[in-house]
N, C-alpha and C positions, 0 to 999 in steps of 0.2 A: 487647113485650119491650124492655127497655132495652139498648142496645148498650154494648159495652166502651168505656170513655172517655166520649164524649158523642155524642148526635145533634143536629144543628142543622137546624132547619126554618125557613125564611124565611117570614114571614107579612106581611100588608099593614101599612102604616104603620110600616115600619122595625122591626117587632117580630121578634126572633130568640129562638127557644126552644131551650134545651140541657137535655137529660135525662141525668142521671148515674146510675150504679149505686148510689151511696151518698152519704151526707152529707159524709164527709170530702173525697171527690173534688169534690163541688159547692162545698164551702167553699174548697178550694184554688183552683179555677178562678175563683171570685168574687174572692178576694184578688188573684190574678194579674191579672185584668181591671181592678180598681180601681187597682192600683199602676201598670199600664200607662197608664191614662187620666190619672192625676195626673202621672206622669212625662213624658208627651207634653207637657203644658203647661209643666212646669219646664224641659224640654229646649229650649224656644223661646228661652231666654236667661237669663243670671244675675239679671236684674231681674224676671223673671216670677214671679208668685205663683199658687198654686192653691188651690182651695176644694173640700172634700169634705163632702157632706151624708150623714149615716148615721142608720139607724134604731137603736132600742134593742131590748130584749127579749133572749131567750135565743139566738135563731138567729144573730145576727152576731158573738157573742163569739168563737168560735174563728176566724172570719175576721179579726177585729181582731188576734188574737194573731199570726197569720201576717204580717199587714201591718207589725206593729210591728217585725219582724225584717228588714225590707227596707231597702236602702240608697238611700233618697231623701233629698233635702235637705228634711227635714221642717220646717226652720225657716221655709220659705217656703209652708207648707201651713196653712190654717185649716180646722178640722173644726167642723161645725155639726150639732147634733141635728136630725132631722127633726121631732121633737116631744118634749115633756117633761111629766112629771107635776109639778105645782106643789109641789115638795118640795125641801128643801136638797140640795146636792150630796153630802152625806155620808149621805144617806138611802139605804137599801137598794134602793128603787125608782127611784132617780135615773138617768136615762140619761146625764147628765153624768158621774156616778160610774163607770158602766160604761165610758165612753169613756176616761176618765183612767186607770182601772185596767188596761184590756185593750189599748188602742190606743196611747195616748200614753205609751209607755215604751220601753225598749231603744233601738233605732235611731230610734224616733219620739219620743223624749223632748222634743225641741225643738219639736214640733208645737204649734200654738196652738188654742184652742177658743173659740168664740163661744157662750156659754151662753144658754139660753132663760129659765131660772129667774133671777129677780133678787131677791136678798135685800133685805128691808126695803122693798120696793116693792109698792104695791097691784097686784094681778094685772091689773086693767083698764088700767094704765099701761104694762104690759110690751110690747104690740104696737108702740107708737110708739117705745120705746127700742130694740127689736130692729130696727125699720125703719131707724133711724139707724146702728146698728152694721153692718147688712148693706151699707150704702152704702160702707163701707170694705173690703169683702171682694171678691175677684176674682169677677166675674160675666161671662158665665154661669158657674154652678157647673161645675167640671171633671168632676165625677161625683156622682151621687146613688144611694145604696144605700137600697132600701126593703124592708120585709117586708110581709106580708099576713096578715090573720086569716081564720078560716074564715067570718067574716061579710062578707068582702070589704073590710074597712077597711084603710087604709094611713096611715102616720103616726098621727095621732090623729083622723082623719076617719071617724068611726063612722056606721053606718047610722041610728042613733037620735039623732044630734046635731041639734038644732033648726036650727042654722045651717049644716047641710051644703050646701043648694043655693048659698049664697053662697060657701062655702069651696071648692066645686068649680067655681065660675064662672071660666073661664079669663081673663076680662077684669076680674076683681077686683084692685083696686090694692093691697089689703092683703096684706102678706107673711106675716102670721101671725094666729092667731085663738085666743081662749080657748075651751075645750071642756069642757062639763059634760054628762055622760050619766048615766042611771040605773044603768047597769051598771059604772061606774067609781067606785072609792072615792075617787079624787083628782081635783081640778080639773086640767085639763091645758091646755097650749099647744101649738099645732101650726102648722107652716108650711102655707100654703094651696096649692091645686093650682097656681095661677098662679105662685107662687114656685118650687115644685118643678119646673115645666116649664121654668124658665129655667136649662137645664143643657145640657152638651154630650152627655151620655150617661146613661141611667137604667139601673140594674141592680136587678132584682126577684128576691130570693132566697126560695124557698118550699120547704117540705118536707111530704111526706105526700100521700096519695091524695085526701084531702078538699080540700086547697088546690088540687091539680091540677084537680079538678072545678070549683072556684069560678073558677079562672083561665080554663078552657075556656068555661064559661058566659058569663063577661064578655067574652071575646074574640069569641064569637058575636054578642053585643049583645042588647039588650032585657032585661037583668037589672036588678036593683035594687041591685047591689053598687057601692059607691063606686069600687072599682078600675077598673071599666069606663070611668069618665071619664078616668083616666090613660091607659089603653090607647087609647082613641079620640082623645084630644086631643094626645098626644105627637107632636111634629113632628121629633124628633131620635131617633137610635137608642135603642132600649129592648131590653135583654137580659133574658130570663126564665131563671133557673137553678133547676132542680128536681131533687130526689132523693126517693125513697120515704121 
């Protein structure tokens, strides 16, 4: 049974699990946590800059809306997609479009974005360009918001991706990788696990009983889910927020 508000269970490796009664409550808690993490960095001084990595898809949209109404100095915040379909930013499937439409507005209108898709650039050249741009962003990342699929993927690190072992290698020096899988209609680019682990705090937002089951299996270990690598290798706080 889910308790009113949330239940917090502390697990090994600094993993905290919070279960909410419903998705709006979980979304609000996620927004509050991310704003707090970014705000903590900005509060260190007027010259400090913050960085926020966020996932795409349908789950984080309402969270972005709440965050866009918060009174942070967004001019000192750079938002980075965790992954992107190789489509222009005006495409309906673009994560950059989602971020600009639902997060970088209102109070957050002055926030910056570091896009992963590069117009008129051969896709194979994108990782090196992203690497250079990331060098100018505050690191470690102030916060990383990720989602998870029922196949255990996060960002665009899918189980059937041929380059998955290297992308999940914590010693991989590449910050991003191109991803092509049989199940995706688009070529994608994704931050690697080593890049995503370079953060102060990770937040994993998941909904539904099926994803809860995937998370629990990955947490126990011995699964083939990509998310298990994130849970096992994270050295900094990781908060999992779930609702039915």
